[in-house]
Structures are given as C-alpha cells and as structure tokens.
N, C-alpha and C positions, 0 to 999 in steps of 0.2 A: 575629249570631244571632237570627232570628224565636223566635216560643212557636209552636210547631206541635201543642201539645196543650193543653189547660187547666190542666192542673197542673206544666206544664213550666216549670223556673227555670235550667237548663242543660241544656247538648246537646255532642255529640262528633261529629267530623267524621270519617265511616268510610272514605269516598274522594271526591274531586272528578272528577266525570263530564267538566266541560269542564277544557282548559288557558287558563293564562295567554297573550291575544292572542287566543281564540277570539271569533267573533260569536255571540252570544247572541240569542235571540227569546222573546218572552212565551209561556209553557207548556212552553221546554225545561229538562230537569232540569240543575242548575247540580250538585249534590253530594249524597250520602245523608249523612245526619245522624240517628245515635243518640239519640233521646228517652227519656223516662223509661219509655215504654210499648214504643216499637220503632223501628226504623229506617224512615226515613221521607225521600221524596224532594223536593229543596227545589228549586221551580221559580224559572226567571227572569219578574220581573214585566214589564220594559219592555226595549224593542229595544236593543243596544247591545253593547258589548266588555267581555269578561272581562280589566280591566286589570292587577289583582295580587290574587293568593292571600293572605292574611294568615295564615290558621290552614291549614296543611295536612293532609294524610291524617294521620289518627291523634290531634289533637289531642283532648285530654279536658278537661270541666267548663269551658266556655266558656259565661259567663255570657249570657243572654238581652238582647239589647242592644249586646254587644260587637261589634267590627267582625271579621268573618271575611274580608272580601274587600270588592274596589271594582270597580266594572263604571262606564265612560263612553261618552258618546254617540257621540263622534268617536274615528275610528282613530287620528288624531293624537297624542291625548290619552295613551294608554296608556303611550307615553314618560317622560311627567310622573311616573309613579306608579312607574317601574322600582324604586327605591330605597326607597318608602314602608316604614316601620314605624311599625305602630299603638302607642299609647300609652294608658294608663288615661285620661288627659285629655284623649286627642283622640278616645276612643270616644263618648261623647256628644254632641259635637257633627256627629260622621259619623253619628250615628246620625238625626237630626234633618233630615239631607238626604235627598232623593228618592234612588232608587238609580242612575238615571242622570245625576245630576247631579255633576260633577269636583268634588271635595272641596277648595277654592281658599283656605280661611281663612289668614291672615297666620300663625298659628301652625303650621300645616301645613306651609306651603310651608317653614319653617325645618325642619322634622322630615326632608322630603323632601332638604334639602339635607346633611344632617347623618347620613342614613343608614346610609354606610359606618360609622359609628362607634355601633354599637348601644347602647340602654338596656339596663343591665346591672342585675339584682337584687342581693343580698347573696350570694346562692350562687354567683353569676358570678363576683365579684371574688376574684382572687387573693390570698389574704392576706400573701403574701412580698412579691409584687413591685409589686402593685399596678394589672397588667395585666389587661386583660378577657378574660374567656374565652367564646369562639364556642359554641354548643350550638343544636341543632333545638328547637324546642318541644316535640315528643314527648319527648326527652331532657330537657329541662329539668324538664316537668312530672312524669317518673318519677323526678328525681333528688329532685324537693320531696317527692312523696308516701312515698319511703322514706329521707328525709334522707340522703344522699349529697351530699357537699361534692364540687361539682364542681372546685375546686380541685386534688383529690387525685386526678384522672384525667386523661390524655392521650387526646386525641380520635385517633381512627382516620379522619377524615373530614379532606375539603380544608384546606389551611390548619390542621391542626390542630382542626378542628371535632370536638365530643363528640355522637356521635350516640346511638340508641336503644340499638343493639347494645353500644355501651363500657358502657352504664349496665346493661345487664342480664348482661352479664358479669362488671360489679363484683359483684353481687349474687349471682351464683350462686357465684361463689369465697366471698364472706361467707360465705353459707348454708351450703358445707363447713367453713368454721372453726368457726362457731357448733356445728355437729352432733358436730365433733370434741371441741370444749370441755367438751360436755355428753352424754356417753355416755348413749345409749338415749334420748336427747331430741331424735331428727330429726325437723325438719318442713319446710314449704314454704308460705312467705306467696302465698296466691292474691289478685291484685286484684279486688275487686269492681266488677261491671259496672255500668251506670248504672241498669239496672231493678233492681238487687240492693239497690242504695242507695236507690232511690226507695221499694220496696217495703217494705224495713226501716224506713224515715222514716214511711211512712202507717202501717203496723200499730203501731210504737211510741206513734205520735200516738191512735191508735184505743185501744188497750190503755187508755193515763194520761187520756182525755178523756171515752169513753164508757162508760157504767155499764153493762157487759155481765151478763146472766143467762142460764141456760140452761134447756131443757126437754128432756128424752127420751121417745121413743114407740118401744114395737116394733110392728111392723105385720107381718101374715102375708100373705106376697107368692106364694104358691102360685098363685092366678088370676092374677096378673102375670105370673107365668114362664108360665104354660099360653097368656095370650093372645099374648105376644112369640113363642112358638113355632109360634103360629098365623097369627100375621102375617107373618113372615119369609120363609116360601115363596113368599108373593105379590108380597113385595120381589122376590126372586131373580129370581122369572118376569117381573116388569115391567121388570128393569134397576137397580132401586133399592137405596139403601145399608141394611143390616140395620138394624134396630132393636135397640138397646141398653136395659139397664134404665136406666141414667142417662138415656135418652132418653125413658122413661116418667115418670121421676121428675121431670124439668125440665117435662114437661107438667102432672103432677100438682100441682106447685110453683105454675104457673102458674095453673093455674084454683082451687087454694085462694087465691092472691090476690086473684082477682077475685071469691069469695065474702068474703073478709074483707080489704076493700080498705084498711083502717087498717093493715094490716103493710106495704103497698106504699107508704111513706110517709118521707120526711127529716125530720130535725129543723134548722131554721132560726132557733135560735136566738129571733125574736119570734115565729114561729108554725110549724108543721107542714105540708109541702108533701106533699099526698096526689096519687100520680100516676094519669092516667087510662090510662096504657099499662103493661102488664105484659113488660117488659124483662129477660131473666133472662141474668146473667153465668155463666158457665161456666166455673171453674178447673180452668188446663191446664198443669203442670208441664213443662218442657222444659231442656234442656242452658244456655239462655239466663236462666233464672229462670221466676218462676211469671205466667203471663198469666190475663187475666180475659175473652176474648171476649165478646160478648153476642149473644144470641136474640132479637131485638123481635119484641114483640106474640107471645108463645110462645102464649099463651091461644087466641088465633086460628088458631092453626097446627096442621096434621094433623101426625100421628107422622111419615109419612114425610119431611115437609120439616121438622121438626125434626133427626131423623137426620141428614139431608144436611147442613144447615148447620152444625151442631155439628163434623161431621166434615172438613168443607173449613176450618171456623175453626180446630179443633185442627191440622191440616196448616200453616195458613197462621203459626200461633203457633211451631209447630216450626222451622219455615223462618224464623222472626223476619220475617214479611213482613207482618204487620199492619199495618193504615192505622188511622188516628184513628176513623174510624166503623165499625169492626170492634170496637172494646173501650168507646168512650163511649156514654154514656145506659142504662146499667143500672139496675134498681130494685132488685134483688134476686139474691144469689149463691146457687148451688148446687157443694159441694164434695164431689168423691166420692173417698174413699180404701180403701173398701171392696171394690168391683170390681177396681181393679188392683192392689191392694197386699193384701188381707183383711184390713183393720184393722175389729175390732169396731165399735168408736164412738170418737167424739171431739170435741171443740170447737174450733169455727173462731171465728175473729177476724172480727167485722164490717168489712166492706170501706167505709169513709164516702166519700160521704155518705147511704148505705143505711143501713137500721136493722135487718137482720136477715139472717143468712147459715144457708144449712142444710148441714150435714155428713151425709151418707151412711155409715154402717158397712156391711161384707159381709152376706148372708145365710147364716145358717145354719140345720140341722135340728135341729129339738127335739122330743121325746116329749112329747105331752099328752094330756090326757084325752079320750077316745072319749064319743060319744052313752051309751050305755049304760055302769052300773055294773060296773068292773073292766076296762072296754075302754081301749085307746091307740090312737092315731094319732101319725103323724109329720109335722109341717108344718115350712114354710120362713119364720124370721123375719128382717126387715131393721131393724137401728136406724139411727133418723134423730134429730139433735139440733139445736135451733132455738137461736140464738144471739141474744139480743134488745139492742137500745137501749132500757132501762126508761124512757128521757126519752119515747118514743115509744111502746113497745107495753108495757101493762100485762100482768102475769101472766096474768090469764083471757082476753086479747085473742091471747096468744100462743098459749096453749092452744086455742083456738078453732080458731085456723090449722091448729096441728096435726093436730087434730079430722077438719078439712074433706081435709086431706092424708093422713090416715091412711085416712079414706072412699075416695078414690079410689084409693089403692094394693091396699085390699083389697077392693074393688069396682071394678076398672079398665073395666069396658065403660061405665061412666057417663062416662068421660071422652071416648068416642065419640058421645054424645048431642047 
C-alpha cells in the first residue's frame, strides 16, 4: 500500500481495475484506493504481470507498506504465486523489493508451499474443535470491527467460507434482538468511512494541541449584495458561472491575507513559516464526509475564475473524485454555514498546519439609525468569526486581519482594483 497523500497512514481498496494474470504497463491504473482524503487511482510503475491480488475489493484499513498485490516481470512466474498468502512478517521484506521483481526469499517460498493451510487469527479458530475457519478478508475485518466471533457463524460461501454477507446478516439479526431487549432504544451502528476517521483525528488533535481564540465582527454587506447583482448578468451573458456571496468572501479573505501576511502562516515549533502564496481551502460538506478543496493564489484571481473553480471543486468533492492536488497546499480555510443553512454565527476549528479559519454566518436585515435624528434605515449584516492559533497570531494581529477583511466586504469595489 503506497502513501498517496502526505497524511495517509492507511487506505482501503475500493476496487481492482486489473485482474490476476493481466499484463500491466507503466501508467496503467491497477486499482482505486480510498485514502484519508479521497478515492485515488493507483498506477503501475513498471512493465509486467499482475500475479496475485493479496487484498481484494473492499479490504479496509490496510497500513501503508503492507502488501496488497504482487507483480512479476515474466508471465511464467505468475503460477509461482497462485497460492501466496501474505503475513505480517513477510510484509516488510516484500516492501523493500522492486515491484517487478519476484518475491523469492526462503521464508516466502515456505509460505507459498503452505498456502492451502491459511494462517488464522484468534477470531478464526474454532474453540470447540480446533479446526480453522475460512473467511474473506472483508468478512474477517468486518467481524473484528464488530466483535463477531467467526466460530459462531456458518459460512455460505464455497467450502463453508464466511462471506461479508454472513457477517452483515448476523449483525442485522443481532440489532433486532438489541432493539427488542431495550424498548424505545432502537438504533443502528453506522461504520465510519476513512475520511470520517481522519477528520475526527485531525480535529481532535487541533483542539487538544492548538490554543484557539476567536474574534467576531459584523459587516454591512448591502454594497456586496448589490455588486453581485450587477456582476451576475454579465456572467450569464458570457456563459460563466454565477458569482456567489461565498466567492466574494474568498476573494476578500485572500486580499486581507495579502495585506496582513502574518496570518498566512504555520507554527513549525522552532520557527513560524510565512507563505508567499495565498491558497484558500473551502469547506464542502458531502455524504462522504467533509472535504476542503483548495483555490490556489486566490488573491491573484478574478471573481469569475474563483466562482468557476469553486463550483468545479465542490462537484468533484460530492462525486468523491478529488485528486491530492485538489486539496493539498492550503494556507487558510473558509467555512460558510450561513448561506446554505442559515446559521447566524459559529466558531470553526483550525485546520492544521494552518493557523486560522474563517467561519461565515448568514446575512440578516437590521434596523439601524439613519443620517438624521429620528430617522432609521434597514441594512444587511453578516457575521464572520476568525478562529486563530495564538502561537502564531496575536490578538491584535487577528483584529487587524478582520479589519481588512471587513473593509473589503463593506466597500467591495476595492477588491476589483
């Protein structure tokens, strides 16, 4: 299992594109791997043949460096690995060999000859007879995750092999019994996706290790709304994407970072790294989990370009087809729960190694004093909360950034200069 992103420690096999025995060439897709960020195509590095698929479709939580398949240079070598079974002790030596080189250490030759008698874990051994149970890797992993004793199941696969469907059937029956035993407490256990697990770990790490503080400002956005209404007819006429309030927020945040570059930084323990590029991650919620694709050099791009990129990235995020270059390298994040959900104000969690994240609330109309005594007018105001890493961004520095950001929102024509 290769490392397909900087933060990847394990991955899942979504599906194999090639089959055992297929000839493979450099650049051809071998399989699709679910990383901590997205589903990524794993390409072949050398000419050869796919001799053995060790981890089949659906195998989950494979550590980086573990054997998932074996390729060989000569077609005649395929037969040597017909009954090959990888073990934890064999994973490290195999990883050090080139992909096209047949794995022929003495230990592994012994393994090949003994492959019909598969290695079993404690959950695979029958406590009554001592016989070994056969199960698919997916079924075995599902059983371990849900503490299901394989010895209590009767497999429906060939030669009594326990399949994923057998585990799922067992769990469904078990949940019905649980619901019956506790009236009014029905529930269902939903397995966590890889992106959900990684997001949970990173957010927990952020809240535990980063000293957060929060600054909130309300900006009058009547001019911003008017500018958007003037620009969108021109976008429609040219066939471009409509500009959203969030696109304008991204542009304003990028320009504020250029004006206050100290907020475009990361804590590196012995030093603070200040970035020259202003790359804005945009939080996108999907059924697969939370993704943060990046708009690179947002301070240098026009609103039409930003609008087009954001919509394309959001679409790929919802399709679970983002590539590493679509989300890596961000220096600041914007999260908007106002427009889509009507949330008035909230505090977001800093996305490490960044030092700040901007939380945008909804715009609301308020009655405010007019120019003359006793006069009133209605204005639209939007809340923005900046979450900061106090190790990098002091309070006054964060306030200076928010002042610049508010200035662009309240006088948006300055963003066009």
